[in-house]
mmCIF file of the C-alpha atoms, coordinates in Angstrom:
data_MODEL
# 
_entry.id   MODEL 
# 
loop_
_atom_site.group_PDB 
_atom_site.id 
_atom_site.type_symbol 
_atom_site.label_atom_id 
_atom_site.label_alt_id 
_atom_site.label_comp_id 
_atom_site.label_asym_id 
_atom_site.label_entity_id 
_atom_site.label_seq_id 
_atom_site.pdbx_PDB_ins_code 
_atom_site.Cartn_x 
_atom_site.Cartn_y 
_atom_site.Cartn_z 
_atom_site.occupancy 
_atom_site.B_iso_or_equiv 
_atom_site.pdbx_formal_charge 
_atom_site.auth_seq_id 
_atom_site.auth_comp_id 
_atom_site.auth_asym_id 
_atom_site.auth_atom_id 
_atom_site.pdbx_PDB_model_num 
ATOM 1   C CA . MET A 1 1   ? 0.000   0.000  0.000   1.00 0.00 ? 1   MET A CA 1 
ATOM 2   C CA . GLY A 1 2   ? 2.870   2.358  0.797   1.00 0.00 ? 2   GLY A CA 1 
ATOM 3   C CA . LYS A 1 3   ? 4.410   1.761  -2.621  1.00 0.00 ? 3   LYS A CA 1 
ATOM 4   C CA . ILE A 1 4   ? 1.162   2.727  -4.377  1.00 0.00 ? 4   ILE A CA 1 
ATOM 5   C CA . LEU A 1 5   ? 0.910   5.931  -2.333  1.00 0.00 ? 5   LEU A CA 1 
ATOM 6   C CA . GLN A 1 6   ? 4.525   6.770  -3.170  1.00 0.00 ? 6   GLN A CA 1 
ATOM 7   C CA . GLU A 1 7   ? 3.893   6.169  -6.883  1.00 0.00 ? 7   GLU A CA 1 
ATOM 8   C CA . PHE A 1 8   ? 0.759   8.339  -6.755  1.00 0.00 ? 8   PHE A CA 1 
ATOM 9   C CA . LYS A 1 9   ? 2.662   11.118 -4.977  1.00 0.00 ? 9   LYS A CA 1 
ATOM 10  C CA . THR A 1 10  ? 5.395   10.957 -7.635  1.00 0.00 ? 10  THR A CA 1 
ATOM 11  C CA . PHE A 1 11  ? 2.753   11.058 -10.382 1.00 0.00 ? 11  PHE A CA 1 
ATOM 12  C CA . ALA A 1 12  ? 0.793   13.936 -8.840  1.00 0.00 ? 12  ALA A CA 1 
ATOM 13  C CA . MET A 1 13  ? 3.867   16.068 -8.214  1.00 0.00 ? 13  MET A CA 1 
ATOM 14  C CA . ARG A 1 14  ? 5.241   15.855 -11.733 1.00 0.00 ? 14  ARG A CA 1 
ATOM 15  C CA . GLY A 1 15  ? 5.242   19.215 -13.456 1.00 0.00 ? 15  GLY A CA 1 
ATOM 16  C CA . ASN A 1 16  ? 2.954   18.151 -16.287 1.00 0.00 ? 16  ASN A CA 1 
ATOM 17  C CA . VAL A 1 17  ? 0.109   17.143 -13.976 1.00 0.00 ? 17  VAL A CA 1 
ATOM 18  C CA . ILE A 1 18  ? 0.288   20.383 -12.017 1.00 0.00 ? 18  ILE A CA 1 
ATOM 19  C CA . ASP A 1 19  ? 0.505   22.430 -15.224 1.00 0.00 ? 19  ASP A CA 1 
ATOM 20  C CA . MET A 1 20  ? -2.524  20.596 -16.577 1.00 0.00 ? 20  MET A CA 1 
ATOM 21  C CA . ALA A 1 21  ? -4.513  21.246 -13.383 1.00 0.00 ? 21  ALA A CA 1 
ATOM 22  C CA . VAL A 1 22  ? -3.702  24.959 -13.555 1.00 0.00 ? 22  VAL A CA 1 
ATOM 23  C CA . GLY A 1 23  ? -4.685  24.960 -17.237 1.00 0.00 ? 23  GLY A CA 1 
ATOM 24  C CA . VAL A 1 24  ? -8.040  23.335 -16.478 1.00 0.00 ? 24  VAL A CA 1 
ATOM 25  C CA . ILE A 1 25  ? -8.818  25.852 -13.735 1.00 0.00 ? 25  ILE A CA 1 
ATOM 26  C CA . ILE A 1 26  ? -7.828  28.838 -15.878 1.00 0.00 ? 26  ILE A CA 1 
ATOM 27  C CA . GLY A 1 27  ? -9.684  27.332 -18.841 1.00 0.00 ? 27  GLY A CA 1 
ATOM 28  C CA . GLY A 1 28  ? -12.858 27.083 -16.780 1.00 0.00 ? 28  GLY A CA 1 
ATOM 29  C CA . ALA A 1 29  ? -12.601 30.711 -15.733 1.00 0.00 ? 29  ALA A CA 1 
ATOM 30  C CA . PHE A 1 30  ? -11.781 31.733 -19.317 1.00 0.00 ? 30  PHE A CA 1 
ATOM 31  C CA . GLY A 1 31  ? -14.857 29.830 -20.521 1.00 0.00 ? 31  GLY A CA 1 
ATOM 32  C CA . LYS A 1 32  ? -17.064 31.824 -18.163 1.00 0.00 ? 32  LYS A CA 1 
ATOM 33  C CA . ILE A 1 33  ? -15.588 35.093 -19.428 1.00 0.00 ? 33  ILE A CA 1 
ATOM 34  C CA . VAL A 1 34  ? -16.162 34.101 -23.038 1.00 0.00 ? 34  VAL A CA 1 
ATOM 35  C CA . SER A 1 35  ? -19.699 32.898 -22.283 1.00 0.00 ? 35  SER A CA 1 
ATOM 36  C CA . SER A 1 36  ? -20.469 36.268 -20.730 1.00 0.00 ? 36  SER A CA 1 
ATOM 37  C CA . LEU A 1 37  ? -18.891 38.079 -23.689 1.00 0.00 ? 37  LEU A CA 1 
ATOM 38  C CA . VAL A 1 38  ? -21.037 36.109 -26.113 1.00 0.00 ? 38  VAL A CA 1 
ATOM 39  C CA . ALA A 1 39  ? -24.265 36.219 -24.108 1.00 0.00 ? 39  ALA A CA 1 
ATOM 40  C CA . ASP A 1 40  ? -24.048 39.804 -22.832 1.00 0.00 ? 40  ASP A CA 1 
ATOM 41  C CA . VAL A 1 41  ? -22.178 41.655 -25.601 1.00 0.00 ? 41  VAL A CA 1 
ATOM 42  C CA . ILE A 1 42  ? -22.053 39.844 -28.936 1.00 0.00 ? 42  ILE A CA 1 
ATOM 43  C CA . MET A 1 43  ? -25.444 38.130 -29.116 1.00 0.00 ? 43  MET A CA 1 
ATOM 44  C CA . PRO A 1 44  ? -27.480 41.249 -28.239 1.00 0.00 ? 44  PRO A CA 1 
ATOM 45  C CA . LEU A 1 45  ? -25.674 43.089 -31.047 1.00 0.00 ? 45  LEU A CA 1 
ATOM 46  C CA . VAL A 1 46  ? -26.242 40.203 -33.470 1.00 0.00 ? 46  VAL A CA 1 
ATOM 47  C CA . GLY A 1 47  ? -29.880 40.063 -32.367 1.00 0.00 ? 47  GLY A CA 1 
ATOM 48  C CA . LEU A 1 48  ? -30.220 43.789 -33.001 1.00 0.00 ? 48  LEU A CA 1 
ATOM 49  C CA . LEU A 1 49  ? -28.727 43.403 -36.471 1.00 0.00 ? 49  LEU A CA 1 
ATOM 50  C CA . VAL A 1 50  ? -31.197 40.645 -37.366 1.00 0.00 ? 50  VAL A CA 1 
ATOM 51  C CA . GLY A 1 51  ? -34.269 42.438 -36.039 1.00 0.00 ? 51  GLY A CA 1 
ATOM 52  C CA . GLY A 1 52  ? -34.142 42.325 -32.241 1.00 0.00 ? 52  GLY A CA 1 
ATOM 53  C CA . ILE A 1 53  ? -34.127 38.539 -31.911 1.00 0.00 ? 53  ILE A CA 1 
ATOM 54  C CA . ASN A 1 54  ? -32.877 37.087 -28.620 1.00 0.00 ? 54  ASN A CA 1 
ATOM 55  C CA . PHE A 1 55  ? -31.183 33.885 -29.782 1.00 0.00 ? 55  PHE A CA 1 
ATOM 56  C CA . SER A 1 56  ? -31.198 32.202 -26.382 1.00 0.00 ? 56  SER A CA 1 
ATOM 57  C CA . GLN A 1 57  ? -35.022 32.269 -26.412 1.00 0.00 ? 57  GLN A CA 1 
ATOM 58  C CA . LEU A 1 58  ? -35.432 30.708 -29.873 1.00 0.00 ? 58  LEU A CA 1 
ATOM 59  C CA . LYS A 1 59  ? -37.062 27.292 -29.754 1.00 0.00 ? 59  LYS A CA 1 
ATOM 60  C CA . TRP A 1 60  ? -39.312 24.989 -31.671 1.00 0.00 ? 60  TRP A CA 1 
ATOM 61  C CA . THR A 1 61  ? -42.169 23.768 -29.499 1.00 0.00 ? 61  THR A CA 1 
ATOM 62  C CA . ILE A 1 62  ? -42.997 20.155 -30.294 1.00 0.00 ? 62  ILE A CA 1 
ATOM 63  C CA . LYS A 1 63  ? -45.634 19.762 -27.587 1.00 0.00 ? 63  LYS A CA 1 
ATOM 64  C CA . PRO A 1 64  ? -46.938 22.729 -25.596 1.00 0.00 ? 64  PRO A CA 1 
ATOM 65  C CA . ALA A 1 65  ? -47.218 22.549 -21.846 1.00 0.00 ? 65  ALA A CA 1 
ATOM 66  C CA . VAL A 1 66  ? -50.513 21.319 -20.431 1.00 0.00 ? 66  VAL A CA 1 
ATOM 67  C CA . MET A 1 67  ? -51.707 23.607 -17.648 1.00 0.00 ? 67  MET A CA 1 
ATOM 68  C CA . ASP A 1 68  ? -54.421 23.194 -15.037 1.00 0.00 ? 68  ASP A CA 1 
ATOM 69  C CA . GLY A 1 69  ? -54.787 26.719 -13.750 1.00 0.00 ? 69  GLY A CA 1 
ATOM 70  C CA . ASP A 1 70  ? -51.339 27.672 -12.489 1.00 0.00 ? 70  ASP A CA 1 
ATOM 71  C CA . ALA A 1 71  ? -50.174 24.069 -12.122 1.00 0.00 ? 71  ALA A CA 1 
ATOM 72  C CA . VAL A 1 72  ? -48.203 22.378 -14.906 1.00 0.00 ? 72  VAL A CA 1 
ATOM 73  C CA . VAL A 1 73  ? -49.761 19.016 -15.703 1.00 0.00 ? 73  VAL A CA 1 
ATOM 74  C CA . SER A 1 74  ? -47.324 18.172 -18.502 1.00 0.00 ? 74  SER A CA 1 
ATOM 75  C CA . PRO A 1 75  ? -44.214 20.256 -19.228 1.00 0.00 ? 75  PRO A CA 1 
ATOM 76  C CA . GLU A 1 76  ? -43.462 21.717 -22.634 1.00 0.00 ? 76  GLU A CA 1 
ATOM 77  C CA . VAL A 1 77  ? -41.332 19.675 -25.017 1.00 0.00 ? 77  VAL A CA 1 
ATOM 78  C CA . SER A 1 78  ? -39.175 21.862 -27.252 1.00 0.00 ? 78  SER A CA 1 
ATOM 79  C CA . LEU A 1 79  ? -35.963 21.987 -29.247 1.00 0.00 ? 79  LEU A CA 1 
ATOM 80  C CA . ASN A 1 80  ? -33.966 24.946 -27.950 1.00 0.00 ? 80  ASN A CA 1 
ATOM 81  C CA . TYR A 1 81  ? -31.950 25.697 -31.082 1.00 0.00 ? 81  TYR A CA 1 
ATOM 82  C CA . GLY A 1 82  ? -31.319 29.301 -29.996 1.00 0.00 ? 82  GLY A CA 1 
ATOM 83  C CA . ASN A 1 83  ? -29.282 28.061 -27.050 1.00 0.00 ? 83  ASN A CA 1 
ATOM 84  C CA . PHE A 1 84  ? -27.359 25.837 -29.477 1.00 0.00 ? 84  PHE A CA 1 
ATOM 85  C CA . ILE A 1 85  ? -26.569 28.904 -31.622 1.00 0.00 ? 85  ILE A CA 1 
ATOM 86  C CA . GLN A 1 86  ? -25.343 30.745 -28.515 1.00 0.00 ? 86  GLN A CA 1 
ATOM 87  C CA . VAL A 1 87  ? -23.134 27.830 -27.400 1.00 0.00 ? 87  VAL A CA 1 
ATOM 88  C CA . THR A 1 88  ? -21.752 27.558 -30.950 1.00 0.00 ? 88  THR A CA 1 
ATOM 89  C CA . PHE A 1 89  ? -20.758 31.238 -30.814 1.00 0.00 ? 89  PHE A CA 1 
ATOM 90  C CA . ASP A 1 90  ? -19.128 30.555 -27.421 1.00 0.00 ? 90  ASP A CA 1 
ATOM 91  C CA . PHE A 1 91  ? -17.125 27.715 -28.932 1.00 0.00 ? 91  PHE A CA 1 
ATOM 92  C CA . LEU A 1 92  ? -16.035 29.720 -31.976 1.00 0.00 ? 92  LEU A CA 1 
ATOM 93  C CA . ILE A 1 93  ? -14.847 32.647 -29.871 1.00 0.00 ? 93  ILE A CA 1 
ATOM 94  C CA . ILE A 1 94  ? -12.998 30.338 -27.456 1.00 0.00 ? 94  ILE A CA 1 
ATOM 95  C CA . ALA A 1 95  ? -11.409 28.499 -30.388 1.00 0.00 ? 95  ALA A CA 1 
ATOM 96  C CA . VAL A 1 96  ? -10.256 31.750 -32.027 1.00 0.00 ? 96  VAL A CA 1 
ATOM 97  C CA . SER A 1 97  ? -8.979  33.097 -28.694 1.00 0.00 ? 97  SER A CA 1 
ATOM 98  C CA . VAL A 1 98  ? -7.024  29.926 -27.941 1.00 0.00 ? 98  VAL A CA 1 
ATOM 99  C CA . PHE A 1 99  ? -5.630  29.900 -31.496 1.00 0.00 ? 99  PHE A CA 1 
ATOM 100 C CA . LEU A 1 100 ? -4.433  33.497 -31.168 1.00 0.00 ? 100 LEU A CA 1 
ATOM 101 C CA . MET A 1 101 ? -2.953  32.817 -27.730 1.00 0.00 ? 101 MET A CA 1 
ATOM 102 C CA . VAL A 1 102 ? -1.082  29.719 -28.943 1.00 0.00 ? 102 VAL A CA 1 
ATOM 103 C CA . LYS A 1 103 ? 0.098   31.613 -32.021 1.00 0.00 ? 103 LYS A CA 1 
ATOM 104 C CA . ALA A 1 104 ? 1.449   34.429 -29.818 1.00 0.00 ? 104 ALA A CA 1 
ATOM 105 C CA . ILE A 1 105 ? 3.198   31.968 -27.497 1.00 0.00 ? 105 ILE A CA 1 
ATOM 106 C CA . ASN A 1 106 ? 4.727   30.140 -30.471 1.00 0.00 ? 106 ASN A CA 1 
ATOM 107 C CA . THR A 1 107 ? 5.973   33.444 -31.913 1.00 0.00 ? 107 THR A CA 1 
ATOM 108 C CA . LEU A 1 108 ? 7.572   34.383 -28.597 1.00 0.00 ? 108 LEU A CA 1 
ATOM 109 C CA . SER A 1 109 ? 9.172   30.977 -28.146 1.00 0.00 ? 109 SER A CA 1 
ATOM 110 C CA . LYS A 1 110 ? 10.436  31.060 -31.751 1.00 0.00 ? 110 LYS A CA 1 
ATOM 111 C CA . LYS A 1 111 ? 12.098  34.429 -31.094 1.00 0.00 ? 111 LYS A CA 1 
ATOM 112 C CA . LYS A 1 112 ? 13.691  33.040 -27.927 1.00 0.00 ? 112 LYS A CA 1 
ATOM 113 C CA . LYS A 1 113 ? 14.971  30.006 -29.821 1.00 0.00 ? 113 LYS A CA 1 
ATOM 114 C CA . GLU A 1 114 ? 16.416  32.235 -32.555 1.00 0.00 ? 114 GLU A CA 1 
ATOM 115 C CA . GLU A 1 115 ? 18.150  34.404 -29.953 1.00 0.00 ? 115 GLU A CA 1 
ATOM 116 C CA . ALA A 1 116 ? 19.493  31.332 -28.197 1.00 0.00 ? 116 ALA A CA 1 
ATOM 117 C CA . ALA A 1 117 ? 20.664  29.873 -31.497 1.00 0.00 ? 117 ALA A CA 1 
ATOM 118 C CA . LYS A 1 118 ? 22.805  32.915 -32.306 1.00 0.00 ? 118 LYS A CA 1 
ATOM 119 C CA . PRO A 1 119 ? 26.291  32.070 -31.093 1.00 0.00 ? 119 PRO A CA 1 
ATOM 120 C CA . VAL A 1 120 ? 27.884  34.722 -28.962 1.00 0.00 ? 120 VAL A CA 1 
ATOM 121 C CA . PRO A 1 121 ? 31.377  35.406 -30.277 1.00 0.00 ? 121 PRO A CA 1 
ATOM 122 C CA . PRO A 1 122 ? 34.051  34.726 -27.698 1.00 0.00 ? 122 PRO A CA 1 
ATOM 123 C CA . PRO A 1 123 ? 35.823  37.763 -26.285 1.00 0.00 ? 123 PRO A CA 1 
ATOM 124 C CA . PRO A 1 124 ? 39.047  38.659 -28.086 1.00 0.00 ? 124 PRO A CA 1 
ATOM 125 C CA . SER A 1 125 ? 42.199  37.066 -26.752 1.00 0.00 ? 125 SER A CA 1 
ATOM 126 C CA . ASP A 1 126 ? 44.911  39.095 -25.020 1.00 0.00 ? 126 ASP A CA 1 
ATOM 127 C CA . GLU A 1 127 ? 47.048  38.993 -28.171 1.00 0.00 ? 127 GLU A CA 1 
ATOM 128 C CA . VAL A 1 128 ? 44.248  40.439 -30.281 1.00 0.00 ? 128 VAL A CA 1 
ATOM 129 C CA . LYS A 1 129 ? 43.621  43.187 -27.723 1.00 0.00 ? 129 LYS A CA 1 
ATOM 130 C CA . LEU A 1 130 ? 47.355  44.046 -27.697 1.00 0.00 ? 130 LEU A CA 1 
ATOM 131 C CA . LEU A 1 131 ? 47.489  44.135 -31.500 1.00 0.00 ? 131 LEU A CA 1 
ATOM 132 C CA . ALA A 1 132 ? 44.409  46.403 -31.583 1.00 0.00 ? 132 ALA A CA 1 
ATOM 133 C CA . GLU A 1 133 ? 46.096  48.807 -29.144 1.00 0.00 ? 133 GLU A CA 1 
ATOM 134 C CA . ILE A 1 134 ? 49.287  48.843 -31.268 1.00 0.00 ? 134 ILE A CA 1 
ATOM 135 C CA . ARG A 1 135 ? 47.210  49.516 -34.393 1.00 0.00 ? 135 ARG A CA 1 
ATOM 136 C CA . ASP A 1 136 ? 45.412  52.397 -32.683 1.00 0.00 ? 136 ASP A CA 1 
ATOM 137 C CA . LEU A 1 137 ? 48.729  53.891 -31.487 1.00 0.00 ? 137 LEU A CA 1 
ATOM 138 C CA . LEU A 1 138 ? 50.251  53.639 -34.970 1.00 0.00 ? 138 LEU A CA 1 
ATOM 139 C CA . LYS A 1 139 ? 47.154  55.258 -36.448 1.00 0.00 ? 139 LYS A CA 1 
ATOM 140 C CA . LYS A 1 140 ? 47.428  58.136 -33.939 1.00 0.00 ? 140 LYS A CA 1 
ATOM 141 C CA . GLU A 1 141 ? 51.106  58.680 -34.801 1.00 0.00 ? 141 GLU A CA 1 
ATOM 142 C CA . LYS A 1 142 ? 50.349  58.646 -38.504 1.00 0.00 ? 142 LYS A CA 1 
ATOM 143 C CA . ASP A 1 143 ? 47.466  61.139 -38.103 1.00 0.00 ? 143 ASP A CA 1 
ATOM 144 C CA . GLY A 1 144 ? 49.580  63.333 -35.811 1.00 0.00 ? 144 GLY A CA 1 
ATOM 145 C CA . ALA A 1 145 ? 52.434  63.507 -38.369 1.00 0.00 ? 145 ALA A CA 1 
ATOM 146 C CA . ARG A 1 146 ? 50.200  65.123 -40.960 1.00 0.00 ? 146 ARG A CA 1 
# 
């Protein structure tokens, strides 16, 4: 039993598992933000453009509800295709957002790889420094003689 717990601890503490857990949590929060963006900002504007339609309320009623006064005897049976349209917009916006985010991260990592790939020239040796100083001194003497 102790060996299984040790293996589980090793598995759970690996970087990939923790990174994935953080990604799932952030993804859930990001999904809520995008859902709000679609439901509260984009869909009202789209509804206004197509004649004031609220997409989330669109449905095809197959069987209307049976009422007895205020009591529901049999609930309504309907296909809520407006909600499907809204969820599809959510998905498309999330997909585009994730694509743009991954593209930006790939661009940044590509730049880092290119910078890392450029070899840094080694500093000049003492002999080269000495020769450069001699050259500069000779150049000064030559310019001073004129």
